[in-house]
N, C-alpha and C positions, 0 to 999 in steps of 0.2 A: 389268721392264716388265710392265704388266698385259696379259692376253690380250685379243685383239680377235677378235670373231666374224666370220663370212663377210659380214655386211651392214654392216661397219665400225662396229659399236657396241661400246663398251667393256664388258667383262664384269668385274664386281668380285665376288670371292669373299670372303664375310665369315665369319669364324669367331668365334662367341661374343662378339658385340658386344651391348651392352645396348640395349634398345629406346629408352631415353632418349637414348643417344648417337646413334643413327640418326635419331631425330626432330629432334635438335638440328642434325645435319648437313643434313637436308633443309629446315630452317627452320621446323619445326613444334614448337619446344620448348615453346610455350605449352600444348600438349596434355598434356605430361607433368606439368605442375603442376596436377593436377585438384583438389587441396585448395583452392586459392584460388577455383576455379570453382564447386565444390560447397558451399563454406562460406557461411554466412548473411552477409548484407550487414553491413558494419561499422556498428554503432549508436553514436551518441554516448554517452559514459559518463554513466550516471545518477548524479547526486550527491545525497547526503543533504542535507536542508535544514540550514542552520546553526542550532545550538541556542543560544538566548540565555542560558538558565540551566536548571539541573537541581536538583530538590529532592525530598525524601521527606517525606511526611506521617506523623503518628503512627499512622494506620490501616494503613500499609504501602504506600500508593499512591505510586508514583514518577512525577513529572511533569517533562516537558521543555517549556519555553516555546519555540515556534518563531517566532511573530509576536506582538508585544505587543498590538496593537489600540488603539482610541481610545475616549474617553468614560468614563462611569462604570463601575465594576466591578459584575458580577452578584453579588447577595447572596442568602442563603437566603430563600425565599418569593417571589423574583422569577419571573415567567413568561419563559422563554427559548426562542428559536428557534435551532436549531443543526443542522449537518450532522455526520455522524460516519462513520468507518470502524471496524469492529470485526474484530479478528483474534485467533486464539488465540496464546498466547505463543510457539508454535513457528513462527509466521508464516502458518499456514493462514487464508485469508480466510473470514470468517463472513458479514458483511453491510456494506453501505454505503448511505447515503442519496443518494449521487451516482453516477450511471451512468458507468462508466469510458469508455464508447464515445461516448455522445452529450453527456455533461457535464450532462445534466438532473439536477436535484436535487429530492428530496422531503424537505425539512427536517422535523425533529421539533419540536413545540412542547410543552414540559412545564414545570410549576412546579418550582423547586429545592426539593423537599420529599422527605425520606427515606421517606415513606410511599408515594410514587408512583414515584420514580426510584431506581435502584440507588445506594446510598450512595457508592460509589467515583466514579461519574460526576458526582454532585452535588458532590463535593469537587473534581473536575477543573474543573467549570464555575464554581464559586464563586471570585470574584476575577478572572475573565477580563473583558476589555473587548471591545466589538463589533469584529469583524474579527480578533480574536485567534485563534491556532491553538496547540493543545497536543497532545502525544503523552503517553499515560500508561499505565503498567502497573498494572492493577487486580487485587489479590489476590482469591481467591474469597470470603474472609470479608466483603468489602464489595462483592461482585459480585451475581450473580443468586442470592441466598439464598432467594428466593421467586419463583414463576412469575407473580405478580401485579405485579412491579416492571417498570418501563418503562425504556428503550425495548425493544420486542420486535418483530422483523421480522414482517411479515404473511405472508410466504411460508413454506410448510411446511418446506422444506429448511433454510434458515438458522435458523429457530426451533428445529428439532430439533437441529441442530448446536450451537446455543447452550446448550440445556438439557442435552444429553447430555454436555457438557464443562463443566458449571457448577462443578465442583470444581477447575478449572484457572484460572490467571491469564489475563486478557484484556488486549489492547492496544487502546486507543481513540485514534484521531486525531480531534480535535474542532475545529470552527471555529464560533465564536459569531457568529451573524448578526444577532440583535436581542435587546434586552431589552424585553419588553412589560410594560406596567403591568397589575397585577392590579386587578380592580374592588375598591375599598376599601369596607369596610362602614362606613357612616356612623353615628355615634352621636348621637342627639338627646336 
């Protein structure tokens, strides 16, 4: 029988009981499971977009079509408006025309011309339809081989990161927004 004190309270002598067992006995077992309390909230699983097709060009550019798009295809010489995200091949973020927090975009408008745009990106955009999305691995041989090629971020940090890693492959995620007509030179 357990000893009783002079004021009729039960005295319980415990020897080497774990803290967890005592908390469970008292009804505070949820305190022992601190991992679930301190852990980050459970986030829904981020799923990769479904890839419609994957192909490799002769230049070494590897392309994944994510969304097909509609309308006519962009061709060499067209003026195109597009958003893009650029990352190094190891996944480090370089630049995006879409702000990840506000969703605000600052699309780029460039002619599909290898003298103004990096060759690899021109190859990615050629054949895309408006609304189409592609992800591409662009090797350095068709990447930023010259500092005069576009697109180049305006901010110093992303620009420096881009050019200091110019000899590495880049991953571009591109969405074609518009195909604009170039002013045609009329011949009389």
